[in-house]
N, C-alpha and C positions, 0 to 999 in steps of 0.2 A: 641809405641802402647799403647792405653788406655785399661786397663783391666776392667772387669765387676765390681770388688770391688771399683775401683776408680769412676766409674759412679754412683754407689750406694751412695758413700760418697758425691759426688757433689750434687746429687738429694736430699739427706737428709739435706745438708747445705742450699740449695735453699728453701726447704719446711720450714725449721726452720726460715729462715730470713723472708719469706712471712708471716708465722703464727705470728711471733713476732711483725712485723710491723702492721699487721691487728688487733692484740689484743691491741696494744698500741693506735691505732686510735680509736678503739671501746671504750676503756676505757676513752679516752679524750672526746669523744662525749657524754658519758653517765653521768648521775647524780647518785651518791651514797650517802648513809648515812654516816655522820661523816668523818673519815679519810680513809674510804675504798678505795677511788680512789688512794690515795698515796700508800697505801699498795699494791694494785694490780699492779700499775706501777712498784714498786720495785720488786715484785715477778716476773713479766714478764721480767724485765731487768736483774735480777740476774740469773734466771733459764731458760732463753730463751725458747727453745722448750717445755720443761716440764711446765714452768710457763704459757705459752700461752695455752697449753692443759688444765691445771688446771683452768685457767680463763674461757675458753669456756665451761667447764663442770660444774664448781661450781658457778661462780659469774654471769653467764649470766642471771639467774632468779632473782638475788638480786638487780638489778639496776633499776633505773627509766630513761626512755628515755626523754631527754630534749625536743625533737620535740613533743612528745605526750603531755607533760605538757604545752608547749606553745600553741599548737592548742586548748587544752581544755580551757585555760585562755582566748584566743582570742574569741573562740565561746561563752564562758560564758559572756564576756564583750559585745559582739555583741548583744546578746539576751537582755541584760539589757538596752542598749541604745535605743531600739525600743520603 
């Protein structure tokens, strides 16, 4: 029979895995200054759940989204060619 503490541990493990994977995907899709991307990948890999929480609370505002940059460059070039 599975007890309540075992269910809590399983849920924490699943939440940790999901947060870690989503943090890594988010880091790899984003653009950072200097070596910040490598540092955040290492923090998330070595500190799993705590590293993912740190990333989402601290580094989320310090990154540049690649999609926004590409859209800006595309729109800027589009306006020039007219």
